[in-house]
LUMVEXDREN-966665 format. One record per atom (N, C-alpha, C, O): residue number from 1; residue in three letters; atom name; x, y, z. Coordinates in steps of 0.2 Angstrom, whole numbers, plus 2048, in hexadecimal, padded with zeros to 3 digits. Layout:
// LUMVEXDREN-966665
{NUM, 'ALA', 'CA', {X, Y, Z}},
...
// end
This chain:
// LUMVEXDREN-966665
{1, 'UNK', 'N', {822, 7CF, 7EE}},
{1, 'UNK', 'CA', {81B, 7D1, 7F2}},
{1, 'UNK', 'C', {819, 7CB, 7F9}},
{1, 'UNK', 'O', {81A, 7CC, 7FF}},
{2, 'UNK', 'N', {816, 7C5, 7F4}},
{2, 'UNK', 'CA', {814, 7C0, 7F8}},
{2, 'UNK', 'C', {81B, 7BC, 7F8}},
{2, 'UNK', 'O', {81F, 7BB, 7F3}},
{3, 'UNK', 'N', {81C, 7BA, 800}},
{3, 'UNK', 'CA', {821, 7B6, 800}},
{3, 'UNK', 'C', {81C, 7AF, 800}},
{3, 'UNK', 'O', {818, 7AD, 7FC}},
{4, 'UNK', 'N', {81F, 7AB, 805}},
{4, 'UNK', 'CA', {81C, 7A2, 803}},
{4, 'UNK', 'C', {815, 7A3, 808}},
{4, 'UNK', 'O', {814, 7A1, 80D}},
{5, 'UNK', 'N', {811, 7A7, 806}},
{5, 'UNK', 'CA', {80A, 7A8, 809}},
{5, 'UNK', 'C', {806, 7A5, 803}},
{5, 'UNK', 'O', {800, 7A6, 803}},
{6, 'UNK', 'N', {807, 7A3, 7FF}},
{6, 'UNK', 'CA', {803, 7A1, 7F8}},
{6, 'UNK', 'C', {806, 79A, 7F5}},
{6, 'UNK', 'O', {80A, 797, 7F7}},
{7, 'UNK', 'N', {804, 79A, 7F0}},
{7, 'UNK', 'CA', {808, 794, 7EB}},
{7, 'UNK', 'C', {80F, 797, 7EA}},
{7, 'UNK', 'O', {812, 79C, 7EC}},
{8, 'UNK', 'N', {812, 792, 7E6}},
{8, 'UNK', 'CA', {818, 795, 7E4}},
{8, 'UNK', 'C', {817, 79A, 7E2}},
{8, 'UNK', 'O', {812, 79E, 7E2}},
{9, 'UNK', 'N', {81D, 79B, 7E1}},
{9, 'UNK', 'CA', {821, 7A1, 7DC}},
{9, 'UNK', 'C', {822, 7A1, 7D7}},
{9, 'UNK', 'O', {826, 79C, 7D6}},
{10, 'UNK', 'N', {81F, 7A5, 7D2}},
{10, 'UNK', 'CA', {81F, 7A5, 7CB}},
{10, 'UNK', 'C', {81A, 7A1, 7CA}},
{10, 'UNK', 'O', {81C, 79D, 7C6}},
{11, 'UNK', 'N', {813, 7A2, 7CC}},
{11, 'UNK', 'CA', {80F, 79F, 7CB}},
{11, 'UNK', 'C', {808, 7A5, 7C9}},
{11, 'UNK', 'O', {805, 7A8, 7CD}},
{12, 'UNK', 'N', {808, 7A5, 7C2}},
{12, 'UNK', 'CA', {805, 7AA, 7BE}},
{12, 'UNK', 'C', {7FF, 7AD, 7C2}},
{12, 'UNK', 'O', {7FF, 7B3, 7C6}},
{13, 'UNK', 'N', {7FA, 7A8, 7C1}},
{13, 'UNK', 'CA', {7F3, 7A8, 7C7}},
{13, 'UNK', 'C', {7F5, 7AC, 7CC}},
{13, 'UNK', 'O', {7F2, 7B1, 7CB}},
{14, 'UNK', 'N', {7FA, 7AC, 7D3}},
{14, 'UNK', 'CA', {7FB, 7AC, 7D8}},
{14, 'UNK', 'C', {7FC, 7B2, 7D8}},
{14, 'UNK', 'O', {7F8, 7B7, 7DB}},
{15, 'UNK', 'N', {801, 7B4, 7D4}},
{15, 'UNK', 'CA', {805, 7BA, 7D2}},
{15, 'UNK', 'C', {800, 7C2, 7D0}},
{15, 'UNK', 'O', {801, 7C8, 7D2}},
{16, 'UNK', 'N', {7F8, 7BE, 7CB}},
{16, 'UNK', 'CA', {7F3, 7C3, 7CB}},
{16, 'UNK', 'C', {7F0, 7C5, 7CF}},
{16, 'UNK', 'O', {7EE, 7CA, 7D0}},
{17, 'UNK', 'N', {7EF, 7BF, 7D5}},
{17, 'UNK', 'CA', {7EB, 7BF, 7DA}},
{17, 'UNK', 'C', {7ED, 7C5, 7DE}},
{17, 'UNK', 'O', {7E9, 7C8, 7E1}},
{18, 'UNK', 'N', {7F3, 7C6, 7DF}},
{18, 'UNK', 'CA', {7F8, 7C7, 7E4}},
{18, 'UNK', 'C', {7F8, 7D0, 7E1}},
{18, 'UNK', 'O', {7F8, 7D4, 7E5}},
{19, 'UNK', 'N', {7F9, 7D1, 7DB}},
{19, 'UNK', 'CA', {7F8, 7D5, 7D9}},
{19, 'UNK', 'C', {7F2, 7DA, 7DA}},
{19, 'UNK', 'O', {7F2, 7E0, 7DD}},
{20, 'UNK', 'N', {7ED, 7D6, 7D8}},
{20, 'UNK', 'CA', {7E6, 7D8, 7D9}},
{20, 'UNK', 'C', {7E3, 7DA, 7DF}},
{20, 'UNK', 'O', {7DD, 7DC, 7DF}},
{21, 'UNK', 'N', {7E5, 7D8, 7E4}},
{21, 'UNK', 'CA', {7E4, 7D6, 7EC}},
{21, 'UNK', 'C', {7E9, 7DC, 7EE}},
{21, 'UNK', 'O', {7E9, 7DE, 7F4}},
{22, 'UNK', 'N', {7EB, 7DF, 7EA}},
{22, 'UNK', 'CA', {7F2, 7E3, 7EF}},
{22, 'UNK', 'C', {7EC, 7EC, 7EB}},
{22, 'UNK', 'O', {7EA, 7F0, 7EF}},
{23, 'UNK', 'N', {7EC, 7EC, 7E5}},
{23, 'UNK', 'CA', {7E9, 7F1, 7E3}},
{23, 'UNK', 'C', {7E2, 7F0, 7E7}},
{23, 'UNK', 'O', {7E0, 7F5, 7EA}},
{24, 'UNK', 'N', {7DF, 7EC, 7E7}},
{24, 'UNK', 'CA', {7D9, 7ED, 7EB}},
{24, 'UNK', 'C', {7D9, 7EF, 7F1}},
{24, 'UNK', 'O', {7D4, 7F2, 7F3}},
{25, 'UNK', 'N', {7DF, 7ED, 7F5}},
{25, 'UNK', 'CA', {7DD, 7F1, 7FD}},
{25, 'UNK', 'C', {7E2, 7F9, 7FB}},
{25, 'UNK', 'O', {7E1, 7FE, 7FE}},
{26, 'UNK', 'N', {7E6, 7F8, 7F7}},
{26, 'UNK', 'CA', {7E8, 7FE, 7F7}},
{26, 'UNK', 'C', {7E2, 805, 7F5}},
{26, 'UNK', 'O', {7E1, 80A, 7F7}},
{27, 'UNK', 'N', {7DF, 801, 7EF}},
{27, 'UNK', 'CA', {7D8, 807, 7EE}},
{27, 'UNK', 'C', {7D2, 808, 7F3}},
{27, 'UNK', 'O', {7CE, 80C, 7F4}},
{28, 'UNK', 'N', {7D2, 801, 7F7}},
{28, 'UNK', 'CA', {7CE, 803, 7FC}},
{28, 'UNK', 'C', {7CE, 807, 803}},
{28, 'UNK', 'O', {7C9, 807, 807}},
{29, 'UNK', 'N', {7D6, 80A, 803}},
{29, 'UNK', 'CA', {7D8, 80F, 807}},
{29, 'UNK', 'C', {7D3, 816, 806}},
{29, 'UNK', 'O', {7CF, 818, 801}},
{30, 'UNK', 'N', {7D3, 81A, 80D}},
{30, 'UNK', 'CA', {7D0, 81F, 80D}},
{30, 'UNK', 'C', {7D6, 826, 807}},
{30, 'UNK', 'O', {7DC, 827, 807}},
{31, 'UNK', 'N', {7D1, 828, 804}},
{31, 'UNK', 'CA', {7D4, 82B, 7FF}},
{31, 'UNK', 'C', {7D9, 830, 800}},
{31, 'UNK', 'O', {7DC, 832, 7FB}},
{32, 'UNK', 'N', {7DA, 832, 809}},
{32, 'UNK', 'CA', {7E0, 838, 80A}},
{32, 'UNK', 'C', {7E5, 832, 80B}},
{32, 'UNK', 'O', {7EB, 833, 80A}},
{33, 'UNK', 'N', {7E4, 82C, 80D}},
{33, 'UNK', 'CA', {7E9, 825, 810}},
{33, 'UNK', 'C', {7EC, 826, 807}},
{33, 'UNK', 'O', {7F0, 829, 804}},
{34, 'UNK', 'N', {7E7, 825, 806}},
{34, 'UNK', 'CA', {7E9, 823, 7FD}},
{34, 'UNK', 'C', {7F2, 825, 7F9}},
{34, 'UNK', 'O', {7F7, 822, 7F6}},
{35, 'UNK', 'N', {7EE, 82C, 7FB}},
{35, 'UNK', 'CA', {7F2, 831, 7F4}},
{35, 'UNK', 'C', {7F9, 82F, 7F7}},
{35, 'UNK', 'O', {7FD, 82D, 7F4}},
{36, 'UNK', 'N', {7F8, 832, 800}},
{36, 'UNK', 'CA', {7FF, 833, 802}},
{36, 'UNK', 'C', {804, 82B, 802}},
{36, 'UNK', 'O', {80A, 82A, 800}},
{37, 'UNK', 'N', {7FF, 827, 803}},
{37, 'UNK', 'CA', {805, 820, 802}},
{37, 'UNK', 'C', {804, 820, 7FA}},
{37, 'UNK', 'O', {80A, 821, 7F9}},
{38, 'UNK', 'N', {802, 820, 7F6}},
{38, 'UNK', 'CA', {803, 820, 7ED}},
{38, 'UNK', 'C', {809, 824, 7ED}},
{38, 'UNK', 'O', {80D, 823, 7E9}},
{39, 'UNK', 'N', {809, 82B, 7F2}},
{39, 'UNK', 'CA', {80F, 830, 7ED}},
{39, 'UNK', 'C', {817, 82D, 7F2}},
{39, 'UNK', 'O', {81D, 82E, 7EF}},
{40, 'UNK', 'N', {814, 829, 7F9}},
{40, 'UNK', 'CA', {81A, 827, 7FA}},
{40, 'UNK', 'C', {81E, 822, 7FB}},
{40, 'UNK', 'O', {824, 821, 7FC}},
{41, 'UNK', 'N', {819, 81F, 7F9}},
{41, 'UNK', 'CA', {81A, 815, 7F8}},
{41, 'UNK', 'C', {81B, 815, 7F3}},
{41, 'UNK', 'O', {821, 815, 7F2}},
{42, 'UNK', 'N', {818, 816, 7ED}},
{42, 'UNK', 'CA', {818, 813, 7E7}},
{42, 'UNK', 'C', {81B, 817, 7E2}},
{42, 'UNK', 'O', {81C, 815, 7DD}},
{43, 'UNK', 'N', {81C, 820, 7E4}},
{43, 'UNK', 'CA', {81F, 822, 7DF}},
{43, 'UNK', 'C', {825, 826, 7E2}},
{43, 'UNK', 'O', {829, 828, 7DF}},
{44, 'UNK', 'N', {825, 825, 7E9}},
{44, 'UNK', 'CA', {82D, 823, 7EF}},
{44, 'UNK', 'C', {82E, 82B, 7ED}},
{44, 'UNK', 'O', {834, 82E, 7EC}},
{45, 'UNK', 'N', {828, 830, 7EE}},
{45, 'UNK', 'CA', {82A, 838, 7F0}},
{45, 'UNK', 'C', {82D, 83A, 7F8}},
{45, 'UNK', 'O', {82A, 837, 7FC}},
{46, 'UNK', 'N', {831, 83D, 7F9}},
{46, 'UNK', 'CA', {831, 83F, 800}},
{46, 'UNK', 'C', {82A, 842, 802}},
{46, 'UNK', 'O', {826, 844, 7FE}},
{47, 'UNK', 'N', {82A, 842, 808}},
{47, 'UNK', 'CA', {823, 843, 80C}},
{47, 'UNK', 'C', {826, 84C, 80E}},
{47, 'UNK', 'O', {821, 84E, 80F}},
{48, 'UNK', 'N', {829, 84F, 80E}},
{48, 'UNK', 'CA', {82B, 856, 80B}},
{48, 'UNK', 'C', {828, 859, 805}},
{48, 'UNK', 'O', {824, 85E, 804}},
{49, 'UNK', 'N', {829, 854, 801}},
{49, 'UNK', 'CA', {825, 856, 7FA}},
{49, 'UNK', 'C', {81F, 855, 7F8}},
{49, 'UNK', 'O', {81B, 858, 7F4}},
{50, 'UNK', 'N', {81D, 84F, 7FC}},
{50, 'UNK', 'CA', {814, 84D, 7FE}},
{50, 'UNK', 'C', {812, 852, 802}},
{50, 'UNK', 'O', {80D, 854, 801}},
{51, 'UNK', 'N', {815, 855, 806}},
{51, 'UNK', 'CA', {811, 858, 80A}},
{51, 'UNK', 'C', {80F, 85F, 808}},
{51, 'UNK', 'O', {80A, 862, 809}},
{52, 'UNK', 'N', {815, 860, 805}},
{52, 'UNK', 'CA', {813, 866, 801}},
{52, 'UNK', 'C', {80E, 865, 7FB}},
{52, 'UNK', 'O', {80C, 86A, 7F9}},
{53, 'UNK', 'N', {80D, 861, 7F8}},
{53, 'UNK', 'CA', {808, 85E, 7F2}},
{53, 'UNK', 'C', {801, 85D, 7F5}},
{53, 'UNK', 'O', {7FC, 85F, 7F2}},
{54, 'UNK', 'N', {801, 85B, 7F9}},
{54, 'UNK', 'CA', {7F9, 85A, 7FF}},
{54, 'UNK', 'C', {7F8, 85F, 802}},
{54, 'UNK', 'O', {7F4, 85E, 807}},
{55, 'UNK', 'N', {7FB, 866, 803}},
{55, 'UNK', 'CA', {7FB, 868, 808}},
{55, 'UNK', 'C', {7F8, 869, 80F}},
{55, 'UNK', 'O', {7F3, 86C, 811}},
{56, 'UNK', 'N', {800, 865, 811}},
{56, 'UNK', 'CA', {7FE, 862, 819}},
{56, 'UNK', 'C', {805, 862, 81B}},
{56, 'UNK', 'O', {80A, 864, 818}},
{57, 'UNK', 'N', {806, 85F, 820}},
{57, 'UNK', 'CA', {80D, 85F, 824}},
{57, 'UNK', 'C', {80F, 85A, 825}},
{57, 'UNK', 'O', {80B, 855, 826}},
{58, 'UNK', 'N', {816, 859, 824}},
{58, 'UNK', 'CA', {81B, 853, 823}},
{58, 'UNK', 'C', {817, 84D, 826}},
{58, 'UNK', 'O', {814, 849, 822}},
{59, 'UNK', 'N', {816, 84E, 831}},
{59, 'UNK', 'CA', {814, 84C, 833}},
{59, 'UNK', 'C', {80D, 847, 832}},
{59, 'UNK', 'O', {80C, 841, 834}},
{60, 'UNK', 'N', {807, 84D, 82D}},
{60, 'UNK', 'CA', {802, 849, 82C}},
{60, 'UNK', 'C', {804, 843, 826}},
{60, 'UNK', 'O', {802, 83D, 825}},
{61, 'UNK', 'N', {809, 846, 822}},
{61, 'UNK', 'CA', {809, 840, 81C}},
{61, 'UNK', 'C', {80E, 839, 81F}},
{61, 'UNK', 'O', {80E, 834, 81C}},
{62, 'UNK', 'N', {810, 83B, 826}},
{62, 'UNK', 'CA', {813, 834, 827}},
{62, 'UNK', 'C', {811, 830, 82E}},
{62, 'UNK', 'O', {813, 82C, 831}},
{63, 'UNK', 'N', {80B, 834, 82E}},
{63, 'UNK', 'CA', {806, 82F, 833}},
{63, 'UNK', 'C', {800, 82D, 82D}},
{63, 'UNK', 'O', {7FC, 829, 82E}},
{64, 'UNK', 'N', {800, 82F, 828}},
{64, 'UNK', 'CA', {7FA, 82F, 821}},
{64, 'UNK', 'C', {7FD, 829, 820}},
{64, 'UNK', 'O', {7F9, 824, 821}},
{65, 'UNK', 'N', {803, 828, 81E}},
{65, 'UNK', 'CA', {808, 820, 81C}},
{65, 'UNK', 'C', {806, 81C, 821}},
{65, 'UNK', 'O', {801, 818, 821}},
{66, 'UNK', 'N', {80A, 81D, 824}},
{66, 'UNK', 'CA', {807, 818, 82D}},
{66, 'UNK', 'C', {802, 816, 82B}},
{66, 'UNK', 'O', {803, 811, 828}},
{67, 'UNK', 'N', {7FC, 818, 82C}},
{67, 'UNK', 'CA', {7F6, 816, 82C}},
{67, 'UNK', 'C', {7F5, 812, 828}},
{67, 'UNK', 'O', {7F3, 80D, 82A}},
{68, 'UNK', 'N', {7F6, 814, 820}},
{68, 'UNK', 'CA', {7F7, 811, 81A}},
{68, 'UNK', 'C', {7F9, 80A, 81A}},
{68, 'UNK', 'O', {7F5, 805, 81A}},
{69, 'UNK', 'N', {802, 80A, 81D}},
{69, 'UNK', 'CA', {803, 805, 81D}},
{69, 'UNK', 'C', {801, 7FE, 820}},
{69, 'UNK', 'O', {801, 7F9, 81D}},
{70, 'UNK', 'N', {7FF, 800, 827}},
{70, 'UNK', 'CA', {7FB, 7FE, 82F}},
{70, 'UNK', 'C', {7F3, 7F7, 828}},
{70, 'UNK', 'O', {7F3, 7F1, 827}},
{71, 'UNK', 'N', {7EF, 7FE, 826}},
{71, 'UNK', 'CA', {7E9, 7FB, 822}},
{71, 'UNK', 'C', {7EB, 7F7, 81E}},
{71, 'UNK', 'O', {7E9, 7F1, 81E}},
{72, 'UNK', 'N', {7F0, 7F8, 819}},
{72, 'UNK', 'CA', {7EF, 7F4, 813}},
{72, 'UNK', 'C', {7F4, 7ED, 816}},
{72, 'UNK', 'O', {7F3, 7E7, 814}},
{73, 'UNK', 'N', {7F9, 7EF, 81D}},
{73, 'UNK', 'CA', {7FA, 7E5, 81E}},
{73, 'UNK', 'C', {7F3, 7E4, 820}},
{73, 'UNK', 'O', {7F0, 7DF, 81D}},
{74, 'UNK', 'N', {7F0, 7E8, 823}},
{74, 'UNK', 'CA', {7EB, 7E1, 826}},
{74, 'UNK', 'C', {7E7, 7E0, 81F}},
{74, 'UNK', 'O', {7E6, 7DA, 81E}},
{75, 'UNK', 'N', {7E4, 7E4, 81C}},
{75, 'UNK', 'CA', {7DE, 7E1, 816}},
{75, 'UNK', 'C', {7E4, 7DC, 813}},
{75, 'UNK', 'O', {7E1, 7D6, 812}},
{76, 'UNK', 'N', {7EC, 7DC, 810}},
{76, 'UNK', 'CA', {7EF, 7D7, 80C}},
{76, 'UNK', 'C', {7F1, 7D0, 812}},
{76, 'UNK', 'O', {7F2, 7CB, 80F}},
{77, 'UNK', 'N', {7F2, 7D1, 819}},
{77, 'UNK', 'CA', {7F0, 7CB, 81C}},
{77, 'UNK', 'C', {7E8, 7C6, 81B}},
{77, 'UNK', 'O', {7E8, 7C0, 81A}},
{78, 'UNK', 'N', {7E4, 7CA, 81C}},
{78, 'UNK', 'CA', {7DD, 7C6, 81B}},
{78, 'UNK', 'C', {7DE, 7C3, 816}},
{78, 'UNK', 'O', {7DC, 7BD, 816}},
{79, 'UNK', 'N', {7E2, 7C4, 80E}},
{79, 'UNK', 'CA', {7E2, 7C2, 809}},
{79, 'UNK', 'C', {7E6, 7BB, 809}},
{79, 'UNK', 'O', {7E4, 7B6, 806}},
{80, 'UNK', 'N', {7EB, 7BC, 80E}},
{80, 'UNK', 'CA', {7F0, 7B7, 80D}},
{80, 'UNK', 'C', {7F7, 7BA, 809}},
{80, 'UNK', 'O', {7FB, 7B7, 807}},
{81, 'UNK', 'N', {7F5, 7C0, 80A}},
{81, 'UNK', 'CA', {7FD, 7C1, 805}},
{81, 'UNK', 'C', {801, 7C6, 80B}},
{81, 'UNK', 'O', {7FE, 7CA, 80D}},
{82, 'UNK', 'N', {806, 7C5, 80C}},
{82, 'UNK', 'CA', {80B, 7C6, 811}},
{82, 'UNK', 'C', {811, 7C8, 80D}},
{82, 'UNK', 'O', {814, 7C4, 809}},
{83, 'UNK', 'N', {812, 7D1, 80F}},
{83, 'UNK', 'CA', {817, 7D4, 80A}},
{83, 'UNK', 'C', {81D, 7D1, 80D}},
{83, 'UNK', 'O', {823, 7D2, 80B}},
// end
C-alpha cells in the first residue's frame, strides 16, 4: 500500500498507521462515493452489478468511483501515504 513514503517496510507501527489512515480517509468519503467505491474497489464488483444494486446508471457509478479515488489520493497524500 505505501511504498517508500514512510519508515522501512515491515515496521508494524508504520503499517498500522497506514491502515488506520486509509480507513479514516475511506470513511470520510461522502456516502454515495463510499458505497460505490466499496463495491468497486474492495469487493471488486462489476460496474453493471453496482449500478443495479444502487439503482443508478453504470456511468454514474464510474463517475462516483473516479471521484472517490481522486479524493482518497488527496487525503492519503496529505498523510504521506503513497499508494
